[in-house]
Biopython code that builds the backbone (N, CA, C, O; Angstrom):
import numpy as np
from Bio.PDB.StructureBuilder import StructureBuilder

atoms = [
    (1, "MET", "N", (-2.743, -9.465, 32.178)),
    (1, "MET", "CA", (-2.932, -10.728, 31.803)),
    (1, "MET", "C", (-2.302, -11.851, 32.627)),
    (1, "MET", "O", (-1.269, -11.552, 33.226)),
    (2, "ALA", "N", (-2.768, -13.100, 32.747)),
    (2, "ALA", "CA", (-2.240, -14.085, 33.461)),
    (2, "ALA", "C", (-2.522, -15.436, 32.552)),
    (2, "ALA", "O", (-3.430, -15.459, 31.721)),
    (3, "ASN", "N", (-1.717, -16.471, 32.778)),
    (3, "ASN", "CA", (-1.840, -17.617, 32.211)),
    (3, "ASN", "C", (-2.633, -18.854, 32.990)),
    (3, "ASN", "O", (-2.451, -19.131, 34.176)),
    (4, "CYS", "N", (-3.486, -19.497, 32.154)),
    (4, "CYS", "CA", (-4.253, -20.739, 32.746)),
    (4, "CYS", "C", (-3.159, -21.833, 33.311)),
    (4, "CYS", "O", (-2.239, -22.304, 32.640)),
    (5, "PRO", "N", (-3.419, -22.103, 34.527)),
    (5, "PRO", "CA", (-2.694, -23.172, 34.996)),
    (5, "PRO", "C", (-2.992, -24.560, 34.334)),
    (5, "PRO", "O", (-2.351, -25.563, 34.649)),
    (6, "VAL", "N", (-3.826, -24.569, 33.558)),
    (6, "VAL", "CA", (-4.323, -25.960, 33.017)),
    (6, "VAL", "C", (-3.732, -25.929, 31.574)),
    (6, "VAL", "O", (-2.965, -26.829, 31.230)),
    (7, "CYS", "N", (-4.007, -25.093, 30.866)),
    (7, "CYS", "CA", (-3.620, -25.227, 29.378)),
    (7, "CYS", "C", (-2.568, -23.976, 29.055)),
    (7, "CYS", "O", (-2.104, -23.958, 27.915)),
    (8, "ASP", "N", (-2.256, -23.175, 29.763)),
    (8, "ASP", "CA", (-1.153, -22.242, 29.697)),
    (8, "ASP", "C", (-1.674, -21.130, 28.743)),
    (8, "ASP", "O", (-0.844, -20.358, 28.263)),
    (9, "ALA", "N", (-2.915, -21.002, 28.452)),
    (9, "ALA", "CA", (-3.451, -19.905, 27.368)),
    (9, "ALA", "C", (-3.404, -18.631, 28.350)),
    (9, "ALA", "O", (-3.457, -18.669, 29.579)),
    (10, "GLU", "N", (-3.291, -17.492, 27.530)),
    (10, "GLU", "CA", (-3.507, -16.236, 28.211)),
    (10, "GLU", "C", (-4.907, -15.921, 28.593)),
    (10, "GLU", "O", (-5.791, -15.965, 27.737)),
    (11, "VAL", "N", (-5.174, -15.594, 29.872)),
    (11, "VAL", "CA", (-6.397, -15.084, 30.365)),
    (11, "VAL", "C", (-6.336, -13.654, 30.625)),
    (11, "VAL", "O", (-5.456, -13.181, 31.344)),
    (12, "GLU", "N", (-7.347, -12.858, 30.002)),
    (12, "GLU", "CA", (-7.473, -11.352, 30.195)),
    (12, "GLU", "C", (-8.179, -11.191, 31.548)),
    (12, "GLU", "O", (-9.266, -11.707, 31.809)),
    (13, "ILE", "N", (-7.344, -10.302, 32.523)),
    (13, "ILE", "CA", (-7.783, -10.007, 33.850)),
    (13, "ILE", "C", (-8.440, -8.415, 33.752)),
    (13, "ILE", "O", (-7.853, -7.465, 33.234)),
    (14, "ALA", "N", (-9.464, -8.380, 34.223)),
    (14, "ALA", "CA", (-10.326, -6.927, 34.170)),
    (14, "ALA", "C", (-9.424, -6.103, 35.252)),
    (14, "ALA", "O", (-8.716, -6.673, 36.082)),
    (15, "PRO", "N", (-9.526, -4.870, 35.148)),
    (15, "PRO", "CA", (-8.744, -3.974, 36.047)),
    (15, "PRO", "C", (-9.511, -4.054, 37.462)),
    (15, "PRO", "O", (-8.877, -3.824, 38.491)),
    (16, "ASP", "N", (-10.786, -4.361, 37.505)),
    (16, "ASP", "CA", (-11.497, -4.462, 38.989)),
    (16, "ASP", "C", (-11.513, -5.565, 39.411)),
    (16, "ASP", "O", (-12.282, -5.719, 40.360)),
    (17, "THR", "N", (-10.776, -6.727, 38.980)),
    (17, "THR", "CA", (-10.706, -7.948, 39.365)),
    (17, "THR", "C", (-10.164, -8.078, 40.819)),
    (17, "THR", "O", (-9.142, -7.473, 41.144)),
    (18, "VAL", "N", (-10.849, -8.872, 41.700)),
    (18, "VAL", "CA", (-10.544, -9.000, 43.076)),
    (18, "VAL", "C", (-10.000, -10.510, 43.385)),
    (18, "VAL", "O", (-10.281, -11.471, 42.669)),
    (19, "VAL", "N", (-9.243, -10.576, 44.464)),
    (19, "VAL", "CA", (-8.791, -12.070, 44.909)),
    (19, "VAL", "C", (-10.098, -12.896, 45.254)),
    (19, "VAL", "O", (-11.039, -12.407, 45.880)),
    (20, "GLY", "N", (-10.065, -14.119, 44.813)),
    (20, "GLY", "CA", (-11.139, -14.870, 45.118)),
    (20, "GLY", "C", (-12.087, -14.977, 43.886)),
    (20, "GLY", "O", (-12.880, -15.909, 43.758)),
    (21, "GLU", "N", (-11.955, -13.980, 43.004)),
    (21, "GLU", "CA", (-12.989, -14.066, 41.958)),
    (21, "GLU", "C", (-12.813, -15.351, 40.988)),
    (21, "GLU", "O", (-11.733, -15.900, 40.773)),
    (22, "LEU", "N", (-13.958, -15.703, 40.486)),
    (22, "LEU", "CA", (-13.839, -16.796, 39.584)),
    (22, "LEU", "C", (-14.105, -16.434, 38.206)),
    (22, "LEU", "O", (-14.943, -15.581, 37.911)),
    (23, "MET", "N", (-13.384, -17.089, 37.325)),
    (23, "MET", "CA", (-13.526, -16.827, 35.731)),
    (23, "MET", "C", (-13.250, -18.042, 35.157)),
    (23, "MET", "O", (-12.891, -19.030, 35.798)),
    (24, "THR", "N", (-13.439, -17.993, 33.730)),
    (24, "THR", "CA", (-13.369, -19.269, 33.011)),
    (24, "THR", "C", (-12.517, -19.218, 31.928)),
    (24, "THR", "O", (-12.651, -18.311, 31.106)),
    (25, "CYS", "N", (-11.602, -20.112, 31.796)),
    (25, "CYS", "CA", (-10.638, -20.073, 30.683)),
    (25, "CYS", "C", (-11.316, -20.331, 29.285)),
    (25, "CYS", "O", (-11.985, -21.337, 29.049)),
    (26, "GLU", "N", (-11.059, -19.249, 28.320)),
    (26, "GLU", "CA", (-11.911, -19.398, 27.068)),
    (26, "GLU", "C", (-11.380, -20.485, 26.333)),
    (26, "GLU", "O", (-12.105, -21.056, 25.518)),
    (27, "ASP", "N", (-10.031, -20.902, 26.540)),
    (27, "ASP", "CA", (-9.514, -21.855, 25.601)),
    (27, "ASP", "C", (-10.022, -23.264, 26.086)),
    (27, "ASP", "O", (-10.700, -23.968, 25.337)),
    (28, "CYS", "N", (-9.671, -23.666, 27.383)),
    (28, "CYS", "CA", (-10.039, -25.014, 27.766)),
    (28, "CYS", "C", (-11.229, -25.182, 28.465)),
    (28, "CYS", "O", (-11.605, -26.332, 28.690)),
    (29, "GLY", "N", (-12.081, -23.953, 28.961)),
    (29, "GLY", "CA", (-13.112, -24.140, 29.641)),
    (29, "GLY", "C", (-13.108, -24.210, 31.218)),
    (29, "GLY", "O", (-14.118, -24.100, 31.912)),
    (30, "CYS", "N", (-11.928, -24.393, 31.644)),
    (30, "CYS", "CA", (-11.719, -24.666, 33.035)),
    (30, "CYS", "C", (-12.263, -23.421, 33.920)),
    (30, "CYS", "O", (-12.150, -22.268, 33.505)),
    (31, "GLU", "N", (-12.802, -23.699, 35.044)),
    (31, "GLU", "CA", (-13.042, -22.602, 36.057)),
    (31, "GLU", "C", (-11.858, -22.322, 36.872)),
    (31, "GLU", "O", (-11.237, -23.230, 37.425)),
    (32, "LEU", "N", (-11.501, -20.985, 36.966)),
    (32, "LEU", "CA", (-10.253, -20.450, 37.642)),
    (32, "LEU", "C", (-10.451, -19.535, 38.621)),
    (32, "LEU", "O", (-11.401, -18.759, 38.522)),
    (33, "GLU", "N", (-9.728, -19.494, 39.537)),
    (33, "GLU", "CA", (-9.981, -18.695, 40.846)),
    (33, "GLU", "C", (-8.693, -17.740, 40.855)),
    (33, "GLU", "O", (-7.610, -18.224, 40.525)),
    (34, "VAL", "N", (-8.784, -16.495, 41.199)),
    (34, "VAL", "CA", (-7.722, -15.433, 41.186)),
    (34, "VAL", "C", (-7.146, -15.687, 42.574)),
    (34, "VAL", "O", (-7.826, -15.561, 43.593)),
    (35, "LEU", "N", (-5.934, -16.031, 42.572)),
    (35, "LEU", "CA", (-5.187, -16.356, 43.996)),
    (35, "LEU", "C", (-4.396, -15.243, 44.584)),
    (35, "LEU", "O", (-4.297, -15.104, 45.803)),
    (36, "THR", "N", (-3.752, -14.335, 43.596)),
    (36, "THR", "CA", (-3.158, -13.068, 44.022)),
    (36, "THR", "C", (-3.244, -12.149, 42.755)),
    (36, "THR", "O", (-3.472, -12.463, 41.587)),
    (37, "LEU", "N", (-3.010, -10.992, 43.288)),
    (37, "LEU", "CA", (-3.159, -9.941, 42.226)),
    (37, "LEU", "C", (-1.802, -9.177, 41.646)),
    (37, "LEU", "O", (-1.691, -8.682, 40.524)),
    (38, "GLU", "N", (-0.899, -9.204, 42.588)),
    (38, "GLU", "CA", (0.350, -8.663, 42.183)),
    (38, "GLU", "C", (1.335, -9.607, 42.552)),
    (38, "GLU", "O", (1.575, -9.643, 43.759)),
    (39, "PRO", "N", (2.067, -10.505, 41.709)),
    (39, "PRO", "CA", (1.640, -10.716, 40.337)),
    (39, "PRO", "C", (0.329, -11.411, 40.264)),
    (39, "PRO", "O", (0.069, -12.191, 41.181)),
    (40, "VAL", "N", (-0.525, -11.246, 39.317)),
    (40, "VAL", "CA", (-1.845, -12.048, 39.095)),
    (40, "VAL", "C", (-1.307, -13.569, 38.864)),
    (40, "VAL", "O", (-0.499, -13.931, 38.009)),
    (41, "LYS", "N", (-1.936, -14.335, 39.805)),
    (41, "LYS", "CA", (-1.860, -15.752, 39.757)),
    (41, "LYS", "C", (-3.127, -16.481, 39.797)),
    (41, "LYS", "O", (-3.949, -16.129, 40.643)),
    (42, "LEU", "N", (-3.422, -17.502, 38.959)),
    (42, "LEU", "CA", (-4.611, -18.061, 38.829)),
    (42, "LEU", "C", (-4.456, -19.654, 39.291)),
    (42, "LEU", "O", (-3.404, -20.277, 39.147)),
    (43, "GLY", "N", (-5.540, -20.155, 39.809)),
    (43, "GLY", "CA", (-5.353, -21.656, 40.101)),
    (43, "GLY", "C", (-6.785, -22.187, 39.767)),
    (43, "GLY", "O", (-7.667, -21.381, 39.470)),
    (44, "GLU", "N", (-7.007, -23.403, 39.807)),
    (44, "GLU", "CA", (-8.175, -24.125, 39.416)),
    (44, "GLU", "C", (-9.027, -23.875, 40.505)),
    (44, "GLU", "O", (-8.615, -23.977, 41.660)),
    (45, "ALA", "N", (-10.426, -23.488, 40.177)),
    (45, "ALA", "CA", (-11.341, -23.174, 41.388)),
    (45, "ALA", "C", (-11.759, -24.532, 41.997)),
    (45, "ALA", "O", (-12.001, -25.525, 41.312)),
    (46, "PRO", "N", (-11.816, -24.489, 43.200)),
    (46, "PRO", "CA", (-12.333, -25.556, 44.151)),
    (46, "PRO", "C", (-13.784, -26.198, 43.455)),
    (46, "PRO", "O", (-14.644, -25.465, 42.967)),
    (47, "GLU", "N", (-13.866, -27.378, 43.494)),
    (47, "GLU", "CA", (-15.223, -28.022, 43.162)),
    (47, "GLU", "C", (-16.143, -27.590, 44.281)),
    (47, "GLU", "O", (-15.870, -27.595, 45.482)),
    (48, "ALA", "N", (-17.312, -27.201, 43.690)),
    (48, "ALA", "CA", (-18.598, -26.657, 44.641)),
    (48, "ALA", "C", (-18.912, -28.033, 45.370)),
    (48, "ALA", "O", (-19.113, -29.103, 44.796)),
    (49, "GLU", "N", (-18.917, -27.826, 46.636)),
    (49, "GLU", "CA", (-19.578, -29.081, 47.383)),
    (49, "GLU", "C", (-20.864, -29.019, 47.897)),
    (49, "GLU", "O", (-21.198, -27.995, 48.492)),
    (50, "GLU", "N", (-21.744, -30.058, 47.755)),
    (50, "GLU", "CA", (-23.210, -30.050, 48.224)),
    (50, "GLU", "C", (-23.187, -30.256, 49.732)),
    (50, "GLU", "O", (-22.436, -31.035, 50.319)),
    (51, "ASP", "N", (-24.201, -29.374, 50.349)),
    (51, "ASP", "CA", (-24.001, -29.560, 52.011)),
    (51, "ASP", "C", (-25.244, -30.355, 52.161)),
    (51, "ASP", "O", (-25.335, -31.032, 53.185)),
    (52, "TRP", "N", (-26.289, -30.384, 51.242)),
    (52, "TRP", "CA", (-27.430, -31.415, 51.429)),
    (52, "TRP", "C", (-28.171, -31.029, 52.798)),
    (52, "TRP", "O", (-28.798, -31.887, 53.418)),
    (53, "GLY", "N", (-28.087, -29.855, 53.193)),
    (53, "GLY", "CA", (-29.042, -29.281, 54.250)),
    (53, "GLY", "C", (-28.367, -29.671, 55.580)),
    (53, "GLY", "O", (-29.025, -29.458, 56.599)),
    (54, "GLU", "N", (-27.141, -30.213, 55.704)),
    (54, "GLU", "CA", (-26.490, -30.556, 56.834)),
    (54, "GLU", "C", (-26.086, -29.346, 57.700)),
    (54, "GLU", "O", (-25.484, -29.519, 58.760)),
]
sb = StructureBuilder()
sb.init_structure("model")
sb.init_model(0)
sb.init_chain("A")
sb.init_seg("    ")
for serial, (resi, resn, name, xyz) in enumerate(atoms, 1):
    if name == "N":
        sb.init_residue(resn, " ", resi, " ")
    sb.init_atom(name, np.array(xyz, "f"), 0.0, 1.0, " ", f" {name:<3s}", serial, name[0])
structure = sb.get_structure()
């Protein structure tokens, strides 16, 4: 388990979770990124940027 950095709700972490994996907080709907595994630390996922073919 880890806590959502936005709403502090508990977020369940699967045993096969890897650093960089994205998940969604079921309480607030925020997209989260796994930053570290030991201890598990979550952060807000970066906004996806459009590259518009550049």
